[in-house]
C-alpha angles and dihedrals in degrees: 000000000000125000124255119291121252091253092055111091117210090215089061097042091048097035090135093051129085108218118230116222123218111266110221094164129252096293111028112195095215119006116205115230099230120185115256092247091051092051093047094046094049093045090058091043091056088053091051091050093049092049091040089225106171099183138135092266091049089052091052090048091056089055091054092047092049092052087056093046117008092182096065102116092186090061093047090051092048090048091057090049088053091051090049092049095048091048091047094051093050093047098036092241119167116257113262098034093103097154092055091048097051092046086062097051111127118252094249092056092047092047092052091052093047089051090051090051091047093050092049092040094054095079091026105049093156097047104128095200092059094049091048091051090056090050093047090055094049102038099074090045092053092045093054093044098049121098133186130009094296092056096231112184106234100181120091091207091054091046089054091051091051092050092048092050092048088051090053092050089049091057090052091050091050088065095041116013092189101051101141094199092053093048092047091051091047092051092050091050096049093044091049093051091043103182125150091232092053093049090054091047090051092053089053091047090055089046092055091052090049091051087057096042116011090187095060097119090184090061090049088052090050091050090054090047093050094044089056094044089238094299135111093234117121117252121254114265091255094050091045090057091050094050094043091054090045089056092048090052088050091050090051089061091058118000090188090063109102096198101075091044092053089045090053094049091047091055094046096044094056090051090057089066085080089063090059091046091056098231101152097205093047090043092054091047092050093050090048091050092052091049093047092049092050091050091051091046092053090049090050091048091053091051090046093051092047096049097042098048110090124216089248096051135045095194118109119221113245114258101186097174092056092048091046091055090048090054091051093051093048090049091050090054085063102197122127095251095051092044091053090050090050090050091051092051091048089051090054091052091057087078099025094052099033096167089065097033093127090053092051091046088055092048090051091051092049093049094049091048091050090048091056091047094052096044 
């Protein structure tokens, strides 16, 4: 719903309402110089709130107030209550069942509210209240459309709404690929829909962002989230291999980039849980994965050293993130030889990565202690 037109006077529309002025006390310390239209609009809104009038004119008033201050969470909340009430009255819903009411809002009404949120969200992409409003409109619809334990959306209309919302979030992320609010909203949306096809599409979406900016750690996080279908469960051995090799390919693009190395270690570490659980097949697969990843890392390191050493110098530029990942993999192998190698690499980083020298000294000490224990 749009706000009132310029020719529409609030005093005429709300002729039967007594506006309530803001009470700053007798001696306000610092009065804010609000614009006249802001003061008038908010005075009538306070009257609507006090009377709990959830009408069409109250809904339009919230739009006007939000255009003046998009961060006013009280106005957003009251707007939703107006939407609920109007939907309930048209569908004869019982008062209080707001989720059921909003799930039955017609598409035109929903679209107008999404457009309002989009207009206000354009210059305010990190406004939490706007993102929550979008979620509040979609959540009841998704809840009523989901079936089964996996929550598969079975309604074409709902699927279209999901796709449209994902498209909107993508446009926001094009302007700021690390907008936490946009990523959080996107994760909620994909997890709520929870279809295999959508999870695969989300992996590809993260991949496209990483092709554009390999250092977008938010996109790496989204890839991990999508690969795990929004759960904390370890990947299957086959999927772990796929994601590990994906990370190694990402590291090959820029070995100095910490994100693919951390992604790799995250994938491998969760596979080592199988070793603790004692499942022999999973244990063998995890050990093989660690060995394969180390082999690929060493190959990458050799290429890196060859291509970065000039003909006039034999020194190799420090690549701390690569070495750090190598230490983690050696430590995960857990045998005395690999632990000693990890300790030696950590010792080298004490001087090569001086800003974290105390950390690497601690890692060296831990690796050498573990080596003694396993001997």
